[in-house]
N, C-alpha and C positions, 0 to 999 in steps of 0.2 A: 589584693590578691586578684589576678586577671581571671577572667571567665575561663580561658583555656587551662590555666594551672589548676583552677578549681574543678574542672571537668576531669582532669587526669587524676587529681586526688580523689575524687568520688569514685572513679572506676577503679583505681587501685584498692580503696577502702572495700567496695562491694566484692572484688575479687577475692580478697582475703577473708571477708566475713562469709561469702556464699560458697566459694570453690571447694574448701576442704569438706564442709559438711554435705554438699551435694555429691562430691565423689564417694564418701563413705556411704551415704544413703543409696546410691546406686550399687555399691558393692554389696549392700545388705538386700539386693533384690527388688527395691522399691522403684516405681516407675510413675510417670505422670506429674501432676501437681504436688504431690507429697515431697517429691525431691526438692522442690522449690521452697515450700513453706518450711520444711524441716531443716534446710541447710544452715541457717544462722544458729538455732540452738544446738545443732550437732557440732558446729565449729566450735562454739564455746565448750562443748563437751570434750573436745580434743584437749583445749587448754585446761579444763577442769581435772582430766586425768593426768596429763603430762606436765602441767605447770609446776605442781609440787614436787614431781618426780625428777625432773631435769636437774635441778640443783643437788639434789641427792646423788645424782650420778657424776657430779663434779663437772657438769656442762654448763654452757651459757644458753639462754633462751634467745633465739635469733629465727629469722624467717627460714634458714635451713633446718634448724632444729624442729620447727613446726611442721616443716615438709616431711621430714623423717617420721614424726609422730603420726602424720596422716597416713603415711605408707604402711607403718606398722598395723594401724587400726583397719585399714582397708584389707590387708592381708589376713588379719585375724577374723574380721567379720565374715569376708568371703569365705574363708576355710571352714568356720563353724557352720555357715548357711550350706555350704557345699556338701559337707559330710554328715550333716544331720539328716536322719532318715525320717523323721517325723517333723510336723508343724511348719511345713514349707508351703502348703497349699492354701491361698487366701481367695476369698470371693472376688468375683469380677467387680470393677468399679462401675458405678452407674453411668450409662453412655450419655455423652453431650455431643451435639452436633458442633462441628469444627469452628462455625461462626461464633459460638458461645465462648469458646476458648479465646478467640481473638478479641472478643469484646471485654473479657476479664483481663487479659493483657493490657489493653488500652485503659481500663479503669485503674490498674494498679500502677501503670506508668504515670496517669494523671495525679494520683495521690503522691507518688514519690516526687514528682516535679514541684508540686504545691509545697510540700515539706521543705524541699531544698531551698526553693525561692525565698520562702518565709525566713528560713534560718539564715541564708546568704544576705538577706536585706537586713535583718535584725543583728548580725554580727559584723557589720561593716565590711562585707566581702569576706567572711570567714576568717577574720583577723582578730576578733575581740571575744573574750569569755567573760562571764559575770565576775565582778571584783570582790565578791563577799563569800563567807562561809566555805562550803565545800569545793568550790571552784579550784582554789589554789591547791588543795590536797590531791584532787584528781590530776591536775596538770603535773605536779611534782611526782606523783606515783608513776605516770607514763614516762616521765624523763628519767626517773631512777631506775626502771626496769630497762629502758632502752640503753641506758649506759653502763649498768652493771651486768645486765644479762641475767639477773637474779629473779626468777619468777615465783619463788616460794611466797605463799600468802603472808607469812610472818616476817619477811624481809623488810616490809615497809615500816617496820619498827624503827629503822635506822634514822629516819627523818621525821616520823610522826611522834614516837614516844622512845626515844633513845634510852631513857632510864628504866623502862619497864622491863620487867624480868620475863613477862610472856606477853605476847601480842599476835593477833590473828585479824586479817582483814581480807574478805574475798576479793581476789584482784583479777578475775577473768575478763572484766571490761578493760582493765588496764593494760593487761598483757596483749590482748588483741590490738588496742590502739598502739602500744609500743612497738608491735610487730610491724604496723603500717608506718610508724614514724621512721623506722630505720630502712624502710625501702626507698625513701625520697629525700629531698631537701627541704621539706616542709617544717613549719614550726609546730610545737605542741598545741597552741590554740587553734592553728588551722586543722589539725587532724581532729580535735575534740569537736570543733564546730561541724566539720563534715560528718563525723560520727552521730552527732545529735541530729543533724538535718536528715539523715538517711533513716532515723528511727521511725519518722512518720511513714515511710514506705514499707518499712519492716512491720509496723503495727498493721497497716492496710493488708499487707500479704498475709499476716498471721491471723487476722479476723477472717479474712476470705477463707483460708484453709480450714479454720474450726467450723464455719457456717457450711462450707461444701461437705465436710466430713458428716455433720449431724443432720443436714436437711437434704443435701444433694440437689438443691433447686438453684439453677443457674441465675436466675434474676435476683434472688435474695443473697446469694454469693456476691455477685457484682455490686449490688448496693451496699453491702457491708464493707467491701473494699474501697469504695468511694468515699462513704461517709467517714472513714477512718481519719481523714484529713481534715475533718470540718470542726472538730471540737477543740476549743480553747484549752479546756482542763487538762487534757492529755493529748499529746505530749508536751505542747508548748510551754504551759504555766510551770511544770515541774523542772523543765530544762532551766528556766530563768530563776525560779524561786527554790532555794536549796542550796545550790543547785544540785538536783538529784540525778546525775548523769547515769550511774549504774542501775538505780531503780527504774529509770526510764527505759534503758535498754531491756531489763528483765520483764517489766510489764509488757512492752512491745512484742516480746516473744511468748508471753504466757498462753495466748489463745492457741498458738501453733503446738506448744508442749501438750496442752489439754486435748487438742486433735489427735495427736500421736498417742497419747494414752488411750483415748477412745478406740482408735484403730487397733491398738494391741489387745484391748479387752474383747472386741468384737471378733478378732480373729488372731489368736496369739501365735503367730508364725515366728520362726527364729529371727528373720530379717526385721519384723516389726518390733519384736521384743529389743533387739539391739539398738535400732534407732531411738525408740522410746527412752530406753536406758541412758543413751548418751546424751539425748535432749534434757532430761531431768538432771543429769550431773552438770551440764552447761548452764542451765537456769540457776542451780545452786552455787555454781562458781561466780556467777555475776551478782546475785542478790538472793541469800538464803531465805529472806522473809517473804519474797515472792514465791518461792518454793513451797512455803508453808500454805500460802493461799491456794496454790495449785493443788496441794495434797488435799485440802478441805474440799474443793471442788470436785476432784476426782472421788472422794469418799462419798460425797452426796450423789454423784453419778451412780456409783456401784449400789448405793441404797436404793436408788430409784429403779435400777435394773432388777434388783432382788425383789423388791416390792411388785413390780410388773409381772415378773416370772412366777410369783407365788400368789397373784391375785386370784381370789375365788369369787366367782359370779354367783349372786343370789337370785333365784328364780322369783 
């Protein structure tokens, strides 16, 4: 795969991953960095809501269907926020000098490029995927959804377990990749490789979003974004061994979902509730077990807030 073709595929994939979620987050009244780090989980939230619904309506999943779903959610979220009389005033974000935003952008671009270069080199130019265990299943799922337009989670039974009377497999990861696949003349392995390569950048952005939300410190936020590309254990190892493609995508978004939940608890405006809810749906659609981990972390955060609020000082 040429570098130019790989670049076009990367841009297409990022547009599909980030674009819908960013538009919905803006419609919810959110601004600044939250629009960027919320985009991926909110996009998967669109798939989580409409993926099972589209086949029930007798429609095929396609890029056009996804665009229509995004439009519906934009109108709905904007209308609810617009006509809600309470819960729309949120506290101002901590002020950062413009130069710190530029440095964070540079740090995240560095992380994303490192992840893409590592994956490009490891996959022979985005042309090869692991040849064992789950890799074949994920590739078949993407091709099945693209060919049939059936985005129902239970539809994968037709090639995975045709004799089963009931079957369910969270397919948010595969539906998004199938959407990208139908937009160009790329192969399924190429789409999977680019998706996996982009997870490093998503993880860096997600970590930066969480650290920025809970600390507000520019240096710590930038460091978190840069260091996200430097660990072998995640995401590189789990992309190869398993291969746990949906799990990797879900864990990469986990910090961002936690950040959105923290924002919602701190100031439960209509816009923040809508974005956090869609992000939770998106994380569940990609990998429910990661959503369970997120729920445990949020529960611990709520317990910490309650303990702090009810702490009694002893003289």
